[in-house]
C-alpha positions in Angstrom: 148.2 170.1 57.9 147.3 166.5 58.0 144.1 165.2 59.7 144.7 163.0 62.8 145.0 159.4 61.9 141.6 157.6 62.0 139.5 160.7 62.1 136.7 160.5 59.4 135.5 164.0 58.7 132.8 162.8 56.4 131.2 160.9 59.2 131.0 163.9 61.6 127.7 165.4 60.4 126.1 162.0 60.7 127.4 161.5 64.2 126.2 165.0 65.2 122.8 164.3 63.8 122.7 160.9 65.6 123.6 162.6 68.9 121.0 165.3 68.4 118.3 162.8 67.7 119.3 160.8 70.8 119.1 164.0 72.9 115.7 164.7 71.6 114.6 161.1 72.4 116.0 161.4 75.9 113.8 164.5 76.5 110.7 162.7 75.1 111.4 159.5 76.9 112.2 161.3 80.1 108.8 162.9 80.2 107.2 159.4 79.5 109.3 157.9 82.3 107.9 160.2 84.9 104.3 160.1 83.5 103.9 156.4 83.2 104.2 153.4 85.5 106.6 150.5 85.0 105.7 147.1 83.7 103.4 144.9 85.6 105.4 142.4 87.7 104.5 139.1 89.2 101.7 138.4 86.7 102.1 134.7 86.2 98.6 133.2 87.1 98.5 131.9 90.6 96.1 131.1 93.4 96.5 132.0 97.1 96.6 128.6 98.8 96.9 130.1 102.3 97.6 133.4 104.0 98.4 134.0 107.6 99.9 137.0 109.2 103.1 137.9 107.3 103.1 134.7 105.3 101.4 133.9 101.9 101.5 130.6 100.1 100.9 130.8 96.3 100.3 127.9 93.9 101.1 128.8 90.3 98.8 127.3 87.6 100.4 124.7 85.4 101.7 125.5 81.9 102.6 122.0 80.8 100.6 118.9 80.0 103.1 116.7 81.8 104.2 117.6 85.3 107.0 116.2 87.5 105.8 114.2 90.5 107.7 116.2 93.1 106.3 119.7 93.7 108.6 122.7 94.3 108.3 125.1 97.2 110.2 128.4 96.8 111.1 130.1 100.1 111.8 133.8 99.6 114.1 136.0 101.7 112.2 137.8 104.4 113.6 141.2 103.3 112.3 141.2 99.7 109.2 140.3 97.8 108.9 137.2 95.6 108.2 138.9 92.3 111.9 139.1 91.5 111.4 135.5 90.4 108.4 136.4 88.3 109.3 139.6 86.5 107.6 139.7 83.1 106.8 137.0 80.5 110.0 135.7 79.0 112.0 136.9 82.1 110.1 135.0 84.8 111.8 132.1 86.6 108.4 130.9 87.7 107.1 130.9 84.2 110.3 129.0 83.1 109.7 126.3 85.7 106.1 125.9 84.9 106.8 125.5 81.2 109.4 122.9 82.0 106.8 120.9 83.8 107.3 121.7 87.5 104.5 122.1 90.0 105.4 125.4 91.7 104.5 126.9 95.0 106.0 130.0 96.7 106.2 131.1 100.3 106.3 134.8 100.1 106.3 137.5 102.8 104.5 140.7 103.5 105.5 143.4 106.0 105.0 142.4 109.6 102.4 144.6 111.4 103.4 146.4 114.6 101.7 143.7 116.7 103.8 141.1 115.0 107.1 142.5 116.4 107.4 139.4 118.6 107.7 136.9 115.7 110.7 134.8 116.5 113.0 132.7 114.4 111.1 129.6 115.5 107.9 131.0 114.1 109.5 131.1 110.7 111.4 127.8 110.9 109.2 125.6 113.1 105.8 127.0 112.1 105.5 128.9 108.8 107.7 126.6 106.7 106.3 123.3 108.0 102.8 124.7 107.7 103.4 125.5 104.0 105.1 122.2 103.4 102.0 120.4 104.8 99.7 122.4 102.6 101.8 121.7 99.5 101.6 118.0 100.3 97.8 118.1 100.8 97.3 120.2 97.6 99.6 118.2 95.4 98.8 114.8 96.8 102.6 114.1 97.1 104.6 113.5 100.3 108.0 114.6 98.8 108.7 118.4 98.3 111.7 120.1 96.8 112.6 123.3 98.5 114.3 126.3 96.8 115.6 129.1 99.1 116.8 132.4 97.8 119.4 134.3 99.9 118.1 134.4 103.5 115.3 132.2 102.4 118.1 129.6 101.9 119.2 130.1 105.5 115.6 129.4 106.7 115.5 126.4 104.4 118.8 125.1 105.8 117.5 125.5 109.4 114.3 123.7 108.5 116.1 120.9 106.7 118.6 120.3 109.5 115.9 120.2 112.2 113.6 117.9 110.2 116.2 115.7 108.4 113.7 112.8 108.2 110.9 115.1 106.9 109.4 115.5 103.5 112.1 117.6 101.9 113.4 115.5 99.0 115.8 118.1 97.4 117.2 121.4 98.5 118.4 124.2 96.2 120.0 127.3 97.7 120.7 130.5 95.8 123.4 132.8 97.2 123.0 131.6 100.7 125.4 132.7 103.5 126.5 130.5 106.3 129.7 132.2 107.5 128.4 135.5 108.7 131.9 136.7 109.7 132.5 137.1 106.0 129.5 139.4 105.5 132.0 142.2 106.1 129.9 145.4 106.0 127.0 143.8 107.8 129.4 142.4 110.4 130.9 145.8 111.0 127.5 147.5 111.0 126.2 145.1 113.7 129.5 145.0 115.8 128.4 144.2 119.3 130.7 146.8 120.7 128.7 149.6 119.1 125.3 148.1 118.0 122.8 147.8 120.8 120.3 145.5 119.1 118.3 145.1 122.3 117.8 148.9 122.6 116.8 149.1 118.9 114.2 146.3 119.0 112.8 147.3 122.4 112.5 150.9 121.2 111.1 150.5 117.6 109.7 147.0 117.5 110.0 146.0 113.9 113.2 147.0 112.1 112.2 149.7 109.6 112.9 149.0 105.9 114.9 152.2 105.5 117.5 150.8 107.8 117.8 147.6 105.9 117.9 149.3 102.5 120.6 151.7 103.7 122.7 148.8 104.8 122.4 147.3 101.3 123.3 150.6 99.6 126.3 151.1 101.8 127.8 148.0 100.2 128.1 150.1 97.0 127.7 153.7 98.1 127.8 155.2 94.5 125.7 152.5 92.9 122.4 154.5 92.9 124.0 157.6 91.5 125.8 155.5 88.8 122.6 153.7 87.9 120.6 157.0 87.6 123.3 158.3 85.2 123.1 155.1 83.2 119.3 155.5 83.1 119.6 159.0 81.7 122.2 158.0 79.1 120.0 155.1 78.0 116.5 156.5 78.5 115.9 156.5 74.8 116.3 152.7 74.9 112.9 151.1 75.8 114.3 147.7 76.7 117.0 149.3 79.0 114.3 151.4 80.8 112.0 148.4 81.2 114.8 146.4 82.8 115.9 149.3 85.0 112.4 149.9 86.3 111.8 146.2 87.1 115.0 145.8 89.1 115.0 149.2 90.7 111.4 148.7 92.0 112.3 145.4 93.5 115.6 146.6 95.0 113.8 149.5 96.8 110.7 147.4 97.8 112.4 146.3 101.1 110.4 144.8 103.9 110.7 145.5 107.6 111.9 142.7 109.8 110.0 141.5 112.9 111.9 142.7 115.9 112.5 139.4 117.8 113.5 137.7 114.6 116.0 140.5 113.9 117.4 140.2 117.4 118.1 136.5 116.8 119.7 137.1 113.5 122.0 139.6 115.0 123.0 137.7 118.1 123.0 134.1 116.9 124.2 134.5 113.3 126.0 137.9 113.0 127.6 137.9 116.5 128.1 134.2 117.4 128.1 132.7 113.9 126.3 129.7 115.2 125.2 128.2 111.9 128.8 128.0 110.8 130.0 126.9 114.2 127.5 124.1 114.5 126.0 125.5 117.7 122.7 126.9 116.2 119.4 125.9 117.7 115.9 127.1 117.0 113.3 126.8 119.7 115.6 124.5 121.6 116.1 122.1 118.6 119.7 121.7 117.3 120.2 122.8 113.7 123.4 121.2 112.3 124.1 121.3 108.6 125.7 117.9 108.7 122.2 116.4 109.5 121.0 117.4 106.0 121.2 114.3 103.9 119.1 115.1 100.8 120.5 116.1 97.4 121.5 119.8 97.4 122.6 122.3 94.8 124.0 125.6 95.8 124.3 128.3 93.2 126.6 131.2 93.9 127.4 134.4 92.0 130.9 135.3 90.9 130.3 139.0 91.6 127.9 138.9 94.6 128.5 142.1 96.7 125.7 141.2 99.2 126.7 137.6 99.9 130.4 137.3 99.0 131.7 133.9 98.1 133.7 133.7 101.3 130.4 133.8 103.2 128.9 131.0 101.2 131.7 128.7 100.1 131.6 126.4 103.2 128.0 125.3 102.8 128.5 122.3 100.6 131.4 121.0 102.7 129.3 121.2 105.8 126.2 119.4 104.4 126.0 115.7 105.2 124.6 114.7 101.8 126.4 112.4 99.4 124.7 114.1 96.5 125.8 117.7 96.7 127.0 120.3 94.2 128.1 123.9 94.2 128.0 125.9 90.9 129.5 129.3 90.5 128.0 131.4 87.7 128.7 134.8 86.3 126.5 137.5 87.7 125.7 139.4 90.9 123.3 138.7 93.8 120.2 139.5 91.7 121.3 138.9 88.1 122.2 135.3 89.1 118.5 134.5 89.5 116.7 137.1 87.4 117.2 138.8 84.0 119.0 137.9 80.8 122.0 136.4 82.6 119.9 134.0 84.6 117.9 132.9 81.6 121.2 131.7 79.9 123.0 130.3 82.9 121.2 129.5 86.2 117.8 128.4 84.9 119.0 125.7 82.5 121.4 124.4 85.1 118.7 124.1 87.7 116.3 122.4 85.3 119.0 119.9 84.4 119.8 119.1 88.1 116.3 119.1 89.5 114.6 117.3 86.6 116.5 114.1 87.3 115.5 114.3 91.0 111.8 115.1 90.7 110.4 111.9 89.5 
């Protein structure tokens, strides 16, 4: 009887031994995984320039002898913490910018306290961001500021830029930023006004709990957590895989609650009435039209973004009033676009090339 084509019997003992060794390593590394903490994240040296309520403004210490004139203010999404952009040395977007000669600041958020449930959209757009911009100006000695907004941080940056079109913002960069909220399909269904009583929710619980927000993200890919845990077990012998898994898993589950009044406005003005897309958005009685933004803008979108699908983001550049505007679509997902090995090769060099020419 002939052996099946392509079957190498001589290699079978070696393959069995390899699998046994890998199984042993899984057991050893599995014990290590549960008995040790993950890598330290967000460790790039920085100073707290200002802290007030749910807002913190960081200034990162320079890593280059020559620094671009225009400082960079990163505005994080209000649902997640900023260390996704500062993972570990070699995989830190912040570190990359510093080494390329940028003067970097970050507006990061902490969980709103129960008594901060009345924070409104105008507190974020007309108070927190302008306050941070003024402090960056004072600290850097420059009037111009480039703003980088990630996800909903990009929405806040767009609202700020449209309300203060003659203000100090010199350049605007948005990462995976939605403007057509009808195309945020699951979120749109989740918050359908026929079934979702946002007033009752906010009036009852105050701040929206992080478990509700995290669950809505996980419903976009219901099996993703199970699949990722299986992949972790299969690769737990691989130190680099485990390190990466722990970094991204920690950030993904480190979700922040949202201030109640702020969430009410997001639901009614953006999810229900789609006002930003329809050019009817206002904040604190001040019109916020994207066509009023005239500064250079770069919008980076991810080819496989399940949180902000391309259909929700694709109209941004067309609606912006700038003459200098560009959209770039890169491989990756909502997170891998900006952090990790994919971002190191694709987004970061593109951003450096675009922003460097506009930061002198």
